C-alpha positions as CSV (number, residue, x, y, z in Angstrom):
1,M,-11.9,81.3,-45.2
2,K,-8.7,79.5,-45.9
3,P,-7.0,76.9,-43.1
4,S,-3.8,77.7,-42.1
5,I,-0.4,76.0,-43.0
6,L,-0.1,75.4,-39.0
7,T,-3.7,73.6,-39.2
8,I,-2.8,71.4,-41.7
9,L,0.1,70.7,-40.1
10,N,-1.9,70.1,-37.0
11,V,-4.4,67.3,-39.0
12,G,-1.3,65.3,-40.7
13,L,0.3,65.0,-37.6
14,L,-2.9,63.6,-36.0
15,V,-3.9,61.4,-38.8
16,T,-0.6,60.2,-39.1
17,T,-0.4,59.6,-34.8
18,L,-3.6,58.1,-35.6
19,I,-2.4,55.6,-38.1
20,W,1.0,54.5,-36.1
21,V,-1.4,53.7,-33.3
22,F,-3.6,51.7,-35.3
23,N,-1.1,49.5,-37.0
24,D,1.0,49.3,-33.4
25,K,-2.1,48.0,-31.8
26,T,-2.7,45.1,-34.6
27,D,0.4,44.0,-34.8
28,E,-0.1,43.5,-30.7
29,E,-3.2,41.4,-31.8
30,Q,-1.6,39.8,-34.7
31,V,0.8,38.3,-32.2
32,A,-1.4,37.2,-29.6
33,E,-4.1,35.1,-32.5
34,T,-0.8,33.6,-33.5
35,E,0.4,32.5,-29.7
36,I,-3.5,31.2,-29.1
37,A,-3.1,29.3,-32.6
38,Q,0.1,27.8,-31.3
39,I,-1.5,27.0,-28.2
40,Q,-4.7,25.6,-30.3
41,E,-2.4,23.3,-32.7
42,T,-0.5,21.7,-29.7
43,P,-1.6,18.0,-30.0
44,E,-2.7,17.0,-25.9
45,P,-0.5,14.0,-24.4
46,A,-1.8,11.0,-24.1
47,P,-4.1,9.4,-21.6
48,E,-2.7,7.1,-19.8
49,T,-3.4,3.7,-19.7
50,E,-3.1,0.7,-18.0
51,T,-1.6,-1.0,-20.6
52,G,2.2,-0.4,-20.2
53,T,5.9,-1.9,-20.6
54,G,6.5,-5.4,-19.0
55,E,8.8,-3.7,-16.5
56,E,5.3,-1.6,-15.5
57,H,2.9,-4.6,-15.5
58,G,5.6,-6.5,-13.2
59,D,5.1,-3.1,-11.0
60,T,1.5,-3.1,-10.5
61,I,1.7,-7.1,-10.0
62,E,4.2,-6.5,-6.7
63,V,1.9,-4.2,-5.5
64,K,-1.3,-6.2,-5.4
65,R,1.1,-8.8,-3.9
66,D,2.2,-6.4,-1.1
67,R,-1.4,-5.2,-0.3
68,A,-2.3,-9.0,0.2
69,E,1.0,-9.2,2.4
70,H,-0.2,-6.7,4.0
71,E,-3.9,-7.6,4.3
72,C,-2.6,-11.5,5.7
73,L,-0.2,-9.6,8.3
74,A,-3.0,-7.2,10.1
75,L,-5.2,-10.1,9.8
76,N,-3.5,-12.4,12.1
77,I,-2.6,-9.2,14.7
78,Y,-5.9,-8.4,14.4
79,H,-7.1,-12.1,14.8
80,E,-4.6,-13.6,17.1
81,S,-3.9,-10.2,19.4
82,R,-6.2,-7.7,19.4
83,S,-7.1,-7.6,22.9
84,D,-3.0,-7.6,23.7
85,N,-1.2,-4.9,24.7
86,F,1.3,-2.9,21.6
87,S,4.7,-5.1,22.7
88,G,1.8,-8.3,22.6
89,R,0.4,-7.2,19.2
90,I,3.9,-6.8,17.5
91,A,5.7,-9.8,18.9
92,V,2.7,-12.4,17.7
93,A,3.9,-9.7,13.8
94,D,7.2,-10.8,14.3
95,V,6.7,-14.6,15.0
96,V,4.8,-14.6,11.5
97,I,8.3,-12.6,9.5
98,N,10.2,-14.5,11.7
99,R,9.2,-17.6,10.0
100,V,9.0,-15.6,6.1
101,E,13.1,-15.7,7.0
102,S,12.9,-19.4,8.3
103,S,13.8,-22.1,6.1
104,L,10.9,-24.4,7.7
105,F,8.2,-22.7,6.6
106,P,6.5,-20.7,3.7
107,D,8.8,-17.7,1.7
108,T,5.4,-15.4,2.1
109,I,3.3,-13.6,4.8
110,C,0.4,-15.2,3.3
111,G,2.0,-18.8,3.2
112,V,2.6,-18.3,6.6
113,V,-0.7,-17.2,7.6
114,K,-2.9,-19.7,6.0
115,H,0.2,-22.8,6.4
116,A,-2.5,-25.3,7.0
117,Q,-3.1,-29.4,6.5
118,T,-5.8,-29.2,3.8
119,R,-8.0,-31.6,1.6
120,I,-10.1,-31.5,-1.3
121,N,-13.8,-30.5,-1.2
122,W,-16.3,-31.8,-3.6
123,K,-15.5,-28.6,-6.0
124,G,-12.0,-30.2,-6.7
125,N,-10.8,-27.1,-4.6
126,E,-7.8,-27.6,-1.7
127,V,-9.3,-26.0,1.5
128,P,-8.1,-26.6,5.0
129,I,-9.1,-28.7,7.2
130,R,-11.0,-27.4,10.4
131,H,-8.8,-27.0,13.6
132,S,-5.7,-27.8,11.5
133,C,-4.1,-24.3,10.7
134,Q,-0.8,-22.9,12.0
135,F,-3.3,-20.2,13.0
136,S,-6.5,-21.2,14.4
137,W,-8.7,-18.3,13.4
138,Y,-7.9,-19.3,9.2
139,C,-9.6,-22.7,9.2
140,D,-12.1,-22.4,12.8
141,G,-15.2,-22.2,10.7
142,L,-15.8,-18.6,11.6
143,S,-16.0,-16.0,9.3
144,D,-13.1,-14.1,9.0
145,E,-13.8,-10.3,8.3
146,P,-13.4,-8.4,10.9
147,L,-15.5,-6.3,13.0
148,E,-13.9,-4.1,15.0
149,E,-13.3,-1.4,13.7
150,D,-10.8,0.5,15.8
151,S,-8.4,-2.5,16.5
152,W,-8.5,-3.5,12.5
153,E,-7.5,-0.5,11.6
154,D,-4.7,-0.8,14.6
155,A,-4.3,-3.9,13.3
156,Q,-3.6,-2.5,9.8
157,V,-1.3,0.5,11.3
158,L,0.9,-2.0,13.3
159,A,1.3,-4.9,10.0
160,D,2.4,-1.3,7.8
161,M,5.0,-0.6,10.6
162,M,6.6,-4.0,10.2
163,M,6.9,-4.4,7.0
164,R,8.6,-1.4,6.9
165,G,11.4,-3.4,9.6
166,G,9.8,-1.1,12.3
167,F,10.0,-3.2,15.9
168,R,11.9,-6.6,13.5
169,G,13.3,-8.9,16.6
170,I,11.2,-8.0,19.7
171,S,10.7,-12.2,19.5
172,E,14.0,-12.6,19.5
173,G,13.5,-15.1,16.8
174,A,10.6,-16.7,18.4
175,T,8.9,-19.0,15.3
176,H,6.1,-20.2,17.9
177,Y,3.6,-19.0,20.6
178,H,0.7,-20.1,22.6
179,A,-1.6,-17.7,24.8
180,T,-0.8,-17.6,28.2
181,Y,-3.6,-20.0,29.5
182,V,-2.8,-22.9,27.2
183,S,-0.1,-26.1,27.5
184,P,0.1,-27.4,24.2
185,E,1.8,-30.4,23.7
186,W,4.1,-29.3,21.4
187,V,6.2,-26.8,23.5
188,S,8.1,-30.1,24.6
189,D,9.3,-30.9,21.1
190,R,12.7,-31.0,20.5
191,G,14.4,-28.4,19.7
192,M,11.8,-26.4,20.9
193,V,13.2,-23.3,22.9
194,P,11.1,-21.7,25.1
195,I,12.5,-17.6,25.2
196,G,9.7,-15.6,27.2
197,R,6.3,-13.9,27.4
198,I,5.3,-11.1,25.9
199,G,1.9,-9.7,26.7
200,L,-0.6,-12.4,26.5
201,H,1.6,-15.2,24.8
202,K,4.4,-17.3,25.4
203,F,6.8,-17.4,23.0
204,Y,9.9,-20.5,21.2
205,R,12.0,-20.3,19.0
206,W,12.4,-23.9,17.1
207,H,15.8,-24.8,16.1
């Protein structure tokens, strides 16, 4: 039995449809493959290195310097006033920054905190003379490592606040202080102006 004309037309239409679908899928696959190839050919960004321009290197040095300054201030807060109240600890830190801003003292926080009479030891290194420092803890012969974790964390937070300008001026420009239970000779020095008591210390401004 010969197929009818209608059957032949239907078969032809089916074949045409299948060819169209096949070609359409092939085009989509080719587009996808092209996109994948483009992604694979795109070079990966170069990894960042520690070297850079002079400006970037300068920024790195500045960051390291700021961290050192922060640690010096935190250590001084810790050793000089960790048992004091909040105002007392802030006032002690304020004195350090007042000295930095004064022409009578070193112009960095670490310079102020480590300000001392020095000598050359047997290794040829310059070291502070024991008990001859502006802040006694720095050259008392004992370890400077903070042992009280909570007090050390508190000192670091306060140091950060002070370096950002917080609570500045609480000591009214004081450049000196001493514990309330002592009476050092320098309080009678010419130009030493008493300011008052904050926490466990008495504060003075030296003109």
